[in-house]
C-alpha positions, 0 to 999 in steps of 0.5 A: 924080852932082854934082847934089846939091851947091850950083850956082854953084859954082867947081872946080878939076881937076887932071890934066885932060888925060886920063883921070879928071881930064878925065871929072871935069872934063866931068861938073862942067861938065856939072852947071853948075859952073864948072870949071878943068881943070889940067895941065902941058900946055894943048894936051892940054886944047884939046877941054875948052876948046872945051866951055867949060871954062877951062883952065889950066897947072899943074905941082903939082910947083912952089910957083910954079905952085900958088900962081899958079893958086890966086890966079888962080881966087880972083881971077876966081871969088872962091873955089875950092868944090870941089878934085879932087886928081888929077894923079898918076903912078906911078914903079916899081922897087926902093926901092934902084934908083929914083934919089932925084931920081925918088923926090923927084918922085914924092911932090911930084906925088903927095903935096906938090903934092896937099897944097900945094893943100888948104893953100891952098883949105881956109881959104877953104872953111872961112870960107865953111863950105862945100867939097869936096875930093876927092883921087883916089888908088889901091888903092895907097894901101891895099896895097903891091905889089912894086917900087911903094914910092915910089908906094905912099908917095905914095899912103899919104901922101895918104891920111893927110894928107887924113884928118888934115885932115878931108878924104876 
């Protein structure tokens, strides 16, 4: 899948501690990319470290964590060429029943964290005239279901913000 992209590139994959994020980190690494797998818990990524993937702690709901990780990778590698925004989770319940702090956290993780990463890597990609940003969302960014209002708001928002910035 990744072989048609240029090699010697650096990728940052968020939510790399499980599922799609972990599989994506492995796929990019197998294709020859320098990969940074990021998640809140580095211990859940030790298998990736054993496979030559750089693991790094990242809390996408924390501005200082986001900035620190991006700066660290750019200092070590010179650039982030591929960003895979995969970190996310679902907060479910009737909109009026979900505590607003939980709703805000849902938006921080699924929307604002991803958009902040885009804001930090996109200028470098534009300067180099090359880069890929992949936002992993869900059908929840196209269709809403009962009890998923906050989740769907975060996924619709990510889809809309990515469309506006020229990413997919």
